[in-house]
C-alpha positions as CSV (number, residue, x, y, z in Angstrom):
1,X,-11.4,-6.2,-14.5
2,X,-12.9,-3.5,-12.4
3,X,-10.4,-2.2,-9.9
4,X,-10.1,0.4,-7.1
5,X,-6.7,2.0,-7.0
6,X,-5.4,3.9,-4.0
7,X,-2.1,4.6,-2.0
8,X,-0.8,6.4,0.9
9,X,1.9,8.6,-1.0
10,X,-0.9,10.9,-2.4
11,X,-2.8,11.2,-5.6
12,X,0.1,12.8,-7.4
13,X,2.5,10.0,-6.8
14,X,4.2,8.5,-9.9
15,X,3.6,5.0,-8.5
16,X,-0.1,5.2,-8.7
17,X,-0.4,7.5,-11.7
18,X,1.8,5.2,-13.8
19,X,0.1,2.0,-12.6
20,X,-3.4,3.5,-13.3
21,X,-2.3,4.5,-16.9
22,X,-1.0,1.0,-17.6
23,X,-4.0,-0.7,-16.2
24,X,-6.3,1.5,-18.1
25,X,-4.3,0.9,-21.3
26,X,-4.6,-2.8,-20.8
27,X,-8.4,-2.5,-20.9
28,X,-9.2,-2.6,-17.2
29,X,-11.9,-0.2,-15.6
30,X,-9.8,1.7,-13.0
31,X,-11.3,4.0,-10.3
32,X,-8.6,5.8,-8.5
33,X,-9.3,7.3,-5.1
34,X,-6.1,8.4,-3.3
35,X,-5.2,11.0,-0.5
36,X,-4.9,14.6,-1.5
37,X,-1.6,14.7,0.4
38,X,1.2,12.3,1.6
39,X,-0.3,10.0,4.3
40,X,2.7,7.6,4.7
41,X,2.9,5.8,8.1
42,X,-0.7,6.6,9.2
43,X,-1.6,2.8,9.6
44,X,-5.3,2.1,9.7
45,X,-6.3,5.5,10.8
46,X,-9.7,6.7,10.0
47,X,-10.2,10.5,10.0
48,X,-13.2,11.5,7.9
49,X,-15.7,10.8,10.8
50,X,-14.3,14.2,12.3
51,X,-16.0,16.4,9.7
52,X,-16.9,16.8,6.1
53,X,-13.9,16.2,3.6
54,X,-13.5,17.0,-0.1
55,X,-13.8,14.3,-2.7
56,X,-12.4,16.0,-5.8
57,X,-12.5,14.5,-9.3
58,X,-9.1,15.1,-11.0
59,X,-10.0,13.4,-14.3
60,X,-12.6,10.8,-15.3
61,X,-12.8,8.0,-12.7
62,X,-9.8,9.6,-10.7
63,X,-10.2,11.4,-7.4
64,X,-8.3,12.8,-4.5
65,X,-9.8,12.8,-1.0
66,X,-8.9,14.8,2.0
67,X,-8.3,11.8,4.2
68,X,-6.3,8.7,4.9
69,X,-5.9,5.7,2.7
70,X,-8.3,3.7,4.7
71,X,-10.8,6.8,4.4
72,X,-10.3,6.6,0.6
73,X,-11.4,2.9,0.4
74,X,-14.4,3.4,2.8
75,X,-15.6,6.5,0.9
76,X,-15.1,5.0,-2.6
77,X,-17.1,1.8,-1.6
78,X,-19.8,3.3,0.7
79,X,-21.3,6.1,-1.4
80,X,-18.6,8.6,-2.4
81,X,-18.7,6.9,-5.9
82,X,-22.2,5.5,-6.4
83,X,-21.0,3.2,-9.2
84,X,-18.9,1.3,-6.5
85,X,-21.3,1.3,-3.7
86,X,-22.5,-2.4,-3.5
87,X,-24.9,-1.6,-0.8
88,X,-26.8,0.6,-3.3
89,X,-26.7,-1.7,-6.3
90,X,-23.2,-0.8,-7.6
91,X,-21.4,-3.3,-9.7
92,X,-18.8,-5.4,-7.6
93,X,-15.1,-4.8,-7.9
94,X,-12.5,-7.4,-9.0
95,X,-9.9,-6.2,-6.8
96,X,-8.5,-3.3,-4.7
97,X,-4.9,-2.3,-5.4
98,X,-2.9,-0.1,-3.1
99,X,0.3,1.4,-4.4
100,X,2.8,1.3,-5.9
101,X,4.3,2.7,-2.8
102,X,7.5,4.7,-2.6
103,X,9.5,2.4,-0.2
104,X,9.4,-0.9,1.4
105,X,6.5,-2.5,3.3
106,X,8.3,-5.6,4.7
107,X,7.5,-7.5,7.7
108,X,7.0,-5.2,10.6
109,X,6.6,-2.2,8.3
110,X,3.0,-3.5,7.6
111,X,1.9,-2.3,11.1
112,X,2.8,1.3,10.2
113,X,1.8,1.2,6.6
114,X,-1.1,3.2,5.2
115,X,-0.5,1.3,2.0
116,X,-1.0,-2.0,3.7
117,X,-4.0,-0.6,5.6
118,X,-5.9,0.3,2.5
119,X,-5.5,-3.3,1.2
120,X,-6.5,-4.6,4.5
121,X,-9.8,-2.4,4.3
122,X,-10.5,-3.7,1.0
123,X,-10.2,-7.3,2.4
124,X,-12.6,-6.2,5.2
125,X,-15.2,-5.9,2.5
126,X,-14.4,-9.4,1.1
127,X,-12.7,-8.0,-2.0
128,X,-9.5,-9.5,-3.2
129,X,-6.9,-6.9,-2.2
130,X,-3.2,-6.3,-3.0
131,X,-0.6,-3.9,-1.5
132,X,2.4,-3.1,-3.9
133,X,5.6,-1.4,-2.8
134,X,8.9,-0.6,-4.6
135,X,11.8,-1.1,-2.0
136,X,14.4,1.8,-2.1
137,X,17.9,0.5,-2.7
138,X,21.2,1.9,-3.6
139,X,21.1,5.4,-5.3
140,X,18.4,8.1,-5.8
141,X,16.6,6.6,-8.8
142,X,13.2,5.1,-8.5
143,X,12.5,2.6,-11.2
144,X,8.8,3.1,-11.5
145,X,8.5,1.9,-15.2
146,X,10.2,-1.4,-14.2
147,X,7.9,-1.8,-11.2
148,X,4.8,-1.1,-13.1
149,X,5.8,-3.5,-16.0
150,X,6.4,-6.3,-13.5
151,X,3.1,-5.6,-11.6
152,X,1.3,-5.8,-15.0
153,X,3.0,-9.0,-16.0
154,X,2.4,-10.8,-12.7
155,X,-0.9,-9.3,-11.5
156,X,-2.9,-12.4,-12.1
157,X,-0.3,-14.4,-10.2
158,X,-0.3,-12.0,-7.3
159,X,-4.1,-12.0,-6.9
160,X,-4.2,-15.7,-7.3
161,X,-2.7,-16.0,-3.8
162,X,-5.6,-14.1,-2.1
163,X,-7.8,-15.8,0.3
164,X,-10.8,-14.4,2.3
165,X,-9.7,-12.6,5.5
166,X,-6.3,-11.7,4.1
167,X,-4.6,-9.4,1.7
168,X,-1.6,-9.9,-0.4
169,X,1.5,-7.8,0.3
170,X,4.2,-7.6,-2.5
171,X,7.6,-5.9,-2.4
172,X,9.6,-5.3,-5.6
173,X,13.3,-4.5,-5.5
174,X,14.3,-1.2,-6.9
175,X,16.7,-2.1,-9.9
176,X,17.0,-1.5,-13.7
177,X,15.9,-5.0,-14.4
178,X,12.8,-6.8,-13.3
179,X,13.1,-9.2,-10.3
180,X,14.4,-12.7,-10.8
181,X,11.2,-14.1,-9.6
182,X,7.9,-13.7,-7.4
183,X,8.9,-15.6,-4.2
184,X,6.3,-16.7,-1.8
185,X,7.6,-15.5,1.7
186,X,6.7,-14.8,5.4
187,X,6.9,-11.4,6.8
188,X,10.4,-10.5,8.3
189,X,11.2,-9.1,11.7
190,X,12.2,-5.5,11.0
191,X,14.8,-3.6,13.3
192,X,14.3,0.2,13.7
193,X,17.0,2.6,14.9
194,X,15.1,5.9,14.7
195,X,15.6,8.7,17.3
196,X,14.2,12.0,18.3
197,X,16.1,15.2,18.5
198,X,14.7,17.5,21.2
199,X,15.3,21.3,21.2
200,X,14.3,23.7,24.0
201,X,12.9,27.0,22.8
202,X,12.5,30.5,24.3
203,X,8.6,29.9,24.6
204,X,9.4,27.3,27.3
205,X,8.3,24.3,25.1
206,X,10.4,21.5,23.8
207,X,10.2,20.7,20.1
208,X,11.0,17.3,18.8
209,X,12.3,16.2,15.3
210,X,12.4,12.7,14.2
211,X,15.7,11.4,12.8
212,X,14.9,8.4,10.5
213,X,17.8,6.0,10.3
214,X,18.3,2.9,8.1
215,X,15.9,0.0,8.8
216,X,17.5,-3.5,9.1
217,X,15.9,-7.0,9.4
218,X,16.6,-10.3,10.7
219,X,18.0,-12.3,7.8
220,X,15.7,-15.4,8.1
221,X,15.6,-17.7,5.1
222,X,12.2,-17.5,3.6
223,X,11.2,-14.0,4.9
224,X,10.3,-11.2,2.6
225,X,13.5,-9.2,3.4
226,X,15.6,-12.2,2.3
227,X,13.6,-12.6,-1.0
228,X,14.1,-8.9,-1.9
229,X,17.8,-9.0,-0.9
230,X,18.3,-11.6,-3.4
231,X,16.7,-9.6,-6.1
232,X,13.3,-11.2,-6.1
233,X,9.9,-9.8,-5.5
234,X,8.4,-11.0,-2.2
235,X,4.8,-12.0,-1.8
236,X,2.9,-12.6,1.6
237,X,-0.6,-13.3,2.4
238,X,-1.4,-11.1,5.6
239,X,-4.2,-12.2,7.8
240,X,-6.6,-9.3,8.6
241,X,-8.0,-10.1,12.0
242,X,-6.4,-10.0,15.4
243,X,-5.7,-13.4,16.9
244,X,-4.3,-14.9,20.1
245,X,-0.5,-15.6,20.2
246,X,-1.5,-19.2,21.1
247,X,-3.3,-19.6,17.9
248,X,-0.1,-18.8,15.9
249,X,2.0,-21.5,17.4
């Protein structure tokens, strides 16, 4: 397959580097375009219209870009990499893959996620698109090798769920062992308890520091959070267009 690989953690993140290596080792043609720095939580932000940004080739077919995850997808597919520019005769892609992200993108997290946004942008172009995340659990170890092995093993199954006007969102529990299964689920309702510490300074201004606390979720049966809590990988199809609430009832 011909694949575009991106993320929001940056071009030096182990999640994207290990996945790119595995995909190339399996014979896929992989073009990697990822932010030059961490862009977690930027949602669907587009920044490169504000001025010229650097697209730097790290190695063959791998680039860092001074922009957001969505910037990376737009730049890659609309002229930054001529071989991928379908409007100029470039060969079509089989899929856009965003990740593997460091941390969960469950339920409401999707609203904030640069990882999810990059997959959404790929789907805007009509390309099968997949967001992959490794959910942080107990301890400090990130089991990247396990997550990459699982993604490689089930990639075809994940992409098979893709439909036009959607992207596929997958969360993998962070454990030594592979997930028990890949469970089709709906996005959970996440509960955030973050707060802001405010400090008054001698210059007369107030300085604000975010304090990120643990994120919870409503434990609904069939949700992505429930699937992951039971040591399964969750899979959800996410519609890419705004809809009226009445259309969802």
